[in-house]
C-alpha positions in Angstrom: -67.2 188.7 245.9 -69.7 191.1 244.3 -72.6 190.5 242.0 -70.5 191.8 239.1 -67.8 189.3 239.8 -70.3 186.4 239.9 -71.9 187.7 236.6 -68.5 187.7 234.9 -67.7 184.2 236.1 -71.1 182.8 235.1 -70.9 184.6 231.7 -67.6 182.9 231.1 -68.7 179.4 232.2 -71.8 179.7 230.0 -70.4 181.5 227.0 -67.0 179.8 226.4 -68.3 176.2 225.9 -71.0 177.4 223.5 -68.5 179.6 221.6 -66.1 176.6 221.3 -68.8 174.3 220.0 -70.0 176.9 217.5 -66.4 177.4 216.2 -65.8 173.6 216.0 -68.9 172.7 213.9 -70.6 169.4 213.7 -68.5 166.2 214.3 -69.8 163.5 212.0 -67.0 160.9 212.2 -64.4 159.5 214.6 -61.7 161.0 212.4 -63.2 164.5 212.8 -63.8 164.0 216.5 -60.2 162.9 217.3 -58.2 164.6 214.6 -60.0 167.9 214.0 -60.2 167.6 210.2 -56.5 168.7 209.7 -57.6 172.2 208.8 -57.0 174.1 212.1 -54.7 177.1 211.8 -51.2 176.8 213.2 -51.6 179.7 215.6 -54.7 178.0 217.3 -52.8 174.8 217.7 -49.9 176.8 219.2 -52.2 178.4 221.8 -53.8 175.1 222.5 -50.3 173.6 223.2 -49.5 176.3 225.8 -52.9 176.0 227.4 -52.5 172.2 227.6 -49.1 172.2 229.3 -50.2 174.9 231.9 -52.8 174.6 234.5 -54.3 176.4 237.6 -51.1 175.5 239.5 -49.0 177.2 236.8 -51.0 180.4 237.1 -50.8 180.6 240.9 -47.4 178.9 241.5 -45.2 180.9 239.2 -45.9 184.3 240.9 -45.3 182.7 244.3 -41.9 181.3 243.2 -41.0 184.6 241.5 -41.8 186.4 244.8 -38.8 184.8 246.4 -36.6 183.6 243.5 -37.1 186.1 240.7 -37.5 185.3 237.0 -36.3 181.7 237.2 -39.2 180.4 235.2 -38.1 182.6 232.3 -34.8 180.8 232.4 -36.6 177.5 232.3 -38.4 178.6 229.1 -34.9 178.8 227.4 -34.6 175.0 227.9 -38.1 174.6 226.6 -37.2 176.5 223.4 -34.1 174.3 222.9 -36.1 171.1 223.4 -38.8 172.2 221.0 -36.2 173.0 218.3 -35.0 169.4 218.4 -38.5 168.0 218.3 -39.3 170.2 215.3 -36.2 169.1 213.5 -36.1 165.4 214.3 -39.5 164.2 215.5 -42.1 166.1 213.5 -41.0 164.6 210.1 -41.8 161.1 211.5 -45.3 162.1 212.6 -46.2 164.0 209.4 -44.9 161.3 207.0 -48.2 159.4 207.3 -51.6 159.3 208.9 -51.2 158.7 212.6 -53.9 158.9 215.3 -51.4 158.4 218.2 -47.8 159.3 218.9 -47.3 155.6 219.5 -48.2 154.6 216.0 -44.5 155.2 215.2 -43.4 152.7 217.8 -45.9 150.2 216.3 -44.5 150.7 212.8 -40.9 150.4 214.1 -41.1 147.7 216.8 -44.6 146.1 216.4 -48.0 146.3 218.1 -46.8 145.0 221.5 -44.4 147.9 221.9 -47.0 150.4 220.7 -49.6 149.1 223.2 -47.1 149.0 226.1 -46.1 152.7 225.5 -49.8 153.8 225.1 -50.8 151.9 228.3 -48.0 153.7 230.1 -49.2 157.0 228.8 -52.8 156.3 229.8 -51.8 155.1 233.3 -49.4 157.9 234.2 -51.6 160.5 232.6 -54.6 159.5 234.7 -52.5 159.8 237.9 -50.7 163.0 236.9 -53.9 164.8 235.7 -55.9 163.6 238.6 -53.4 165.1 241.0 -53.3 168.3 239.0 -57.1 168.5 238.9 -57.5 167.9 242.6 -54.7 170.4 243.5 -56.1 173.0 241.0 -59.5 172.9 242.8 -57.9 173.8 246.2 -56.9 177.4 245.5 -60.2 178.0 243.7 -62.2 176.7 246.7 -60.1 178.9 249.0 -60.5 182.0 246.9 -64.3 181.6 246.7 -64.4 181.0 250.5 -62.3 184.1 251.1 -64.8 186.0 249.0 -67.6 184.6 251.2 -68.9 182.2 248.6 -68.7 178.7 249.9 -68.6 175.9 247.3 -67.8 172.3 248.3 -64.6 171.0 246.8 -66.4 167.9 245.2 -69.2 170.0 243.8 -66.7 172.4 242.1 -64.8 169.5 240.7 -67.9 167.9 239.2 -69.1 171.2 237.7 -65.8 171.9 236.0 -65.4 168.4 234.7 -69.0 168.4 233.5 -68.7 171.7 231.6 -65.4 170.5 230.0 -67.0 167.2 229.0 -69.8 169.0 227.4 -67.8 170.9 224.8 -65.3 168.1 224.4 -68.1 165.6 223.5 -69.9 168.1 221.2 -67.0 169.5 219.3 -64.2 167.0 219.6 -60.6 168.1 219.1 -61.7 171.2 217.2 -63.6 172.4 220.3 -60.7 171.5 222.5 -58.3 173.6 220.4 -60.6 176.6 220.1 -61.5 176.6 223.8 -57.8 176.3 224.7 -57.0 179.3 222.5 -59.7 181.4 224.2 -58.7 180.2 227.7 -55.0 180.9 227.2 -55.8 184.5 225.9 -58.0 185.0 229.0 -55.4 184.1 231.6 -52.5 185.7 229.7 -54.5 188.9 229.5 -55.5 188.6 233.1 -51.8 188.3 234.1 -51.0 191.4 232.0 -53.7 193.5 233.6 -52.5 192.5 237.1 -49.0 193.5 236.2 -50.2 196.9 234.9 -52.1 197.6 238.1 -49.2 196.5 240.3 -46.8 198.7 238.2 -49.1 201.7 238.8 -48.8 201.2 242.6 -45.0 200.5 242.5 -42.4 203.2 243.5 -40.8 205.3 240.8 -37.5 203.5 241.1 -39.1 200.0 241.1 -36.9 198.6 238.3 -33.7 199.7 240.2 -35.0 198.1 243.5 -35.8 194.9 241.7 -32.4 194.8 240.0 -30.6 195.4 243.2 -32.5 192.7 245.0 -31.6 190.2 242.2 -35.3 189.7 241.2 -34.3 189.7 237.5 -32.1 186.6 237.9 -33.0 183.9 235.4 -31.4 181.0 237.3 -31.0 179.9 240.9 -27.7 179.0 242.4 -27.9 176.4 245.1 -25.4 174.1 246.9 -27.2 170.9 245.7 -27.7 171.4 242.0 -29.7 168.3 241.3 -32.4 169.3 243.9 -33.5 172.4 242.0 -35.1 172.7 238.6 -33.9 176.3 238.2 -30.1 176.0 238.1 -28.5 176.9 234.7 -27.9 173.2 233.9 -31.3 172.0 235.1 -33.2 174.8 233.5 -31.5 174.7 230.1 -30.4 171.1 229.9 -33.1 169.4 232.1 -35.8 171.7 230.7 -34.8 170.8 227.1 -34.8 167.1 228.0 -38.2 167.4 229.6 -39.6 169.2 226.6 -38.0 166.7 224.2 -40.0 164.0 226.0 -43.3 165.9 226.5 -43.6 167.4 223.1 -41.8 164.7 221.2 -43.3 161.5 222.7 -46.4 162.4 224.8 -49.7 162.0 223.1 -51.0 165.0 225.0 -48.8 167.3 222.9 -48.3 165.2 219.8 -52.0 165.2 219.1 -51.8 168.9 218.3 -49.1 168.5 215.7 -50.8 165.5 214.2 -53.8 167.8 213.6 -51.8 170.4 211.6 -52.3 170.9 207.9 -48.7 170.3 207.0 -45.2 169.7 208.4 -44.5 173.5 208.1 -47.6 174.5 210.1 -46.8 171.8 212.7 -43.4 173.3 213.2 -44.8 176.8 213.4 -47.3 175.7 216.0 -44.6 174.0 218.0 -42.0 176.8 218.0 -44.7 179.4 218.5 -45.8 177.6 221.7 -42.3 178.1 223.1 -42.8 181.9 222.6 -46.3 181.6 224.2 -44.9 179.8 227.3 -42.1 182.3 227.6 -44.5 185.2 227.5 -46.8 183.6 230.1 -43.8 182.8 232.4 -42.5 186.4 231.9 -45.9 188.0 232.8 -46.6 185.7 235.8 -43.0 186.1 237.1 -43.5 189.9 236.7 -46.6 189.7 238.8 -44.6 187.8 241.4 -41.7 190.3 241.7 -44.2 193.2 241.7 -46.1 191.5 244.5 -42.8 191.5 246.4 -42.8 195.3 246.1 -46.5 195.4 246.9 -45.9 193.6 250.2 -43.2 196.0 251.2 -40.1 194.0 250.0 -40.5 191.5 252.8 -40.0 187.7 253.0 -42.9 185.3 252.5 -43.1 184.7 256.3 -43.6 188.4 256.9 -46.7 188.5 254.6 -48.7 186.3 257.0 -49.6 183.9 254.1 -49.3 180.2 254.5 -47.5 179.3 251.3 -46.1 180.9 248.1 -49.2 179.6 246.2 -51.4 181.8 248.4 -49.8 185.1 247.2 -51.5 185.6 243.8 -55.0 184.3 245.0 -54.8 186.7 248.0 -54.1 189.6 245.7 -56.9 188.6 243.3 -59.4 188.4 246.2 -58.3 191.5 248.1 -56.4 193.7 245.7 -58.4 193.8 242.5 -61.5 195.9 241.7 -64.9 194.3 241.2 -65.4 192.7 237.8 -61.7 192.3 237.2 -61.6 190.0 240.3 -64.3 187.8 238.7 -62.4 187.8 235.4 -59.2 186.5 237.1 -61.1 183.8 238.9 -62.6 182.8 235.5 -59.0 182.8 234.1 -57.9 180.3 236.8 -60.9 178.2 235.9 -59.9 178.4 232.3 -56.4 177.1 233.1 -57.9 174.0 234.7 -60.4 173.4 231.9 -57.8 173.8 229.2 -55.5 171.1 230.6 -58.5 168.8 231.4 -60.1 169.0 227.9 -56.8 168.3 226.2 -56.2 165.3 228.5 -59.6 163.8 227.7 -59.2 164.1 224.0 -55.6 162.8 224.0 -56.5 159.7 226.1 -59.5 158.9 223.9 -57.3 159.1 220.8 -54.7 156.9 222.3 -57.4 154.3 223.4 -59.0 154.2 219.9 -55.8 154.4 217.9 -53.6 152.0 219.9 -56.1 149.4 221.0 -58.2 148.9 217.8 -59.0 145.2 218.6 -60.4 146.1 222.0 -62.5 148.9 220.6 -63.8 146.8 217.8 -64.9 144.2 220.4 -66.7 146.9 222.4 -68.5 148.1 219.2 -69.7 144.6 218.5 -70.8 143.8 222.0 -72.7 147.0 222.6 -73.7 147.6 218.9 -72.1 151.1 218.9 -71.1 153.3 216.0 -67.4 154.3 216.1 -68.1 157.9 216.9 -70.5 156.9 219.7 -67.8 154.6 221.1 -65.2 157.4 221.0 -67.5 159.7 222.9 -68.3 157.0 225.4 -64.6 156.4 226.0 -64.2 160.2 226.7 -67.0 160.0 229.3 -65.4 157.0 231.0 -62.0 158.7 231.2 -63.7 161.8 232.7 -65.3 159.7 235.4 -62.0 158.0 236.1 -60.2 161.3 236.5 -62.9 162.6 238.9 -62.7 159.4 240.9 -58.9 159.4 241.1 -58.7 163.1 241.9 -60.9 162.6 245.0 -58.4 160.0 246.3 -55.7 162.6 246.8 -56.0 164.4 250.2 -52.7 166.3 250.4 -52.1 170.0 249.9 -51.5 171.6 246.6 -47.8 172.1 246.8 -47.0 168.4 247.3 -49.7 167.4 244.8 -48.1 169.6 242.2 -44.7 168.1 242.7 -46.2 164.6 242.7 -47.9 165.2 239.4 -44.8 166.5 237.7 -42.7 163.6 239.1 -45.2 161.0 237.8 -45.1 162.4 234.3 -41.3 162.6 234.5 -41.1 158.9 235.5 -42.6 157.8 232.2 -41.0 160.4 230.0 -37.5 159.0 230.4 -38.3 155.4 229.2 -40.6 156.8 226.5 -38.0 159.2 225.1 -35.3 156.6 225.3 -37.4 154.2 223.3 -38.1 156.8 220.6 -34.4 157.7 220.4 -33.3 154.1 220.0 -35.9 153.6 217.3 -34.6 156.6 215.3 -30.9 156.2 215.9 -30.3 152.4 215.9 -31.8 150.7 212.9 -30.8 147.2 214.2 -32.6 147.6 217.5 -35.5 145.3 218.0 -38.5 145.0 220.4 -36.9 141.8 221.8 -34.6 144.1 223.8 -36.6 147.3 224.1 -40.0 145.9 225.2 -38.6 144.1 228.3 -36.3 147.0 229.1 -39.3 149.4 228.8 -41.5 147.2 231.0 -38.7 147.0 233.6 -37.8 150.7 233.6 -41.2 152.3 234.1 -42.1 150.5 237.4 -38.5 150.9 238.6 -38.8 154.7 238.0 -42.0 154.8 240.0 -40.1 153.1 242.9 -37.2 155.6 242.5 -39.7 158.5 242.7 -41.2 157.1 245.9 -38.0 156.2 247.6 -35.5 158.9 246.5 -38.0 161.7 245.7 -40.6 161.5 248.5 -40.9 165.3 249.2 -40.0 166.7 245.8 -36.6 167.9 247.1 -34.1 165.1 246.7 -34.0 165.1 242.9 -35.6 167.8 240.7 -38.1 166.3 238.3 -36.2 167.1 235.0 -33.4 164.8 236.2 -35.9 161.9 236.5 -36.2 162.0 232.7 -32.4 161.5 232.3 -32.3 158.7 234.9 -35.2 156.9 233.1 -33.4 157.1 229.8 -30.1 155.8 231.3 -31.9 152.9 232.9 -33.6 151.9 229.7 -30.4 152.0 227.8 -28.6 149.9 230.4 -31.4 147.3 230.5 -31.7 147.1 226.7 -27.9 146.8 226.2 -27.8 144.1 228.8 -30.6 142.1 227.3 -29.0 142.4 223.8 -25.7 141.0 225.2 -27.5 138.2 226.9 -29.4 137.3 223.7 -26.2 137.3 221.7 -24.4 135.0 224.2 -27.3 132.6 224.3 -27.8 132.5 220.6 -24.1 132.2 219.7 -22.9 128.6 219.0 -20.6 127.1 221.5 -17.0 126.8 220.5 -15.6 123.3 220.0 -12.5 122.5 222.2 -9.1 122.4 220.5 -7.9 118.8 219.6 
């Protein structure tokens, strides 16, 4: 790695947080810190959504999968578009009808505070685990890339530096800084992927498009003998992808926080639907890089490249195939992907803690004599420390960690989505059935993930959402029948 590469990386790490804080302005209240003042443009919220749902693993894994399987992530984006359309039509009016700090305010209004706190606690617990896995796994390729460029940085030191920088601008600028930094970071790694695609196209043979077409690299879906084991079959990509997006963008505070910050329902819908276009564009460019890398390596299989895993393909090209300066920019782009996801997680978890556990927060304010804004910032720091601690507990490789993170999120998505759907579709449903069903389903789904999904191959993660919903409905219906039988008066015998 040259001096120019290091200069580009350091300029990004120093300049981006300062620019984000400058754009966000001074945060003088908890509302401004957690809600952004409700005056952010829809396109910035849109880019923030895309940066939030992607990470370092997205940037390096999509080209590796496309190398062997073609444009299957673009097919998955079709399911994401369908899911977002339903969220925009059915869920956003609920969130924009009144002032809400958390997605789970709706459950509190519909089923009471206990249901709201149970859902929020589930979000916080599973988000800590999923983000910690993703954070740890995201550091692995960065450490490897720096080592390959003869710059040795300990894994723990890199982790602490990235979390520290992210905490700095999140604490200073609140949600506004998170949104603006996300927008900058997304543009950085989208532009970086586009530059790589252009350079690879220049080195490709004249009949590159014909070769790729003949090799099936433009296929949008995978065709496998065990359809439930892959997330890229037509049914899993469109149906499962839509279901996954319905849960993530309709019920997960990580995404709902963005639409709650919009100026109006119309702008919330524009941000949400625009994010589908942004994700599709990112998947298209990264998949394009992957199939062009297949040409770059001489149209051989992964084993013939001499690389250890698909995730090593794009980092290897960045380190050895890019000119000085651009190489540093791409490493900064991968750092940006990690920081974008992390900052959004910290802000969302703080908002859920403050919004869904007001009595607990009020007690802390009284005990430590803290102002509400100081307490909110303290909670952000605590969650940052928890994420660092949890991420250091994971010692496996990046591929298994990525699948584990997706599976953990999917385990909570099913029960959460099922609860929201019951609340919207069944006016007579009560927390007496839903709360116990929810509390039964979430741990059961974790057990299912561990026993039936140990290596990430038995059941593709989108189908875990469907399974969680079905279990919730079964438990809730069973409890309702039992309550009806218990409460119904016994019939008198005929005389």
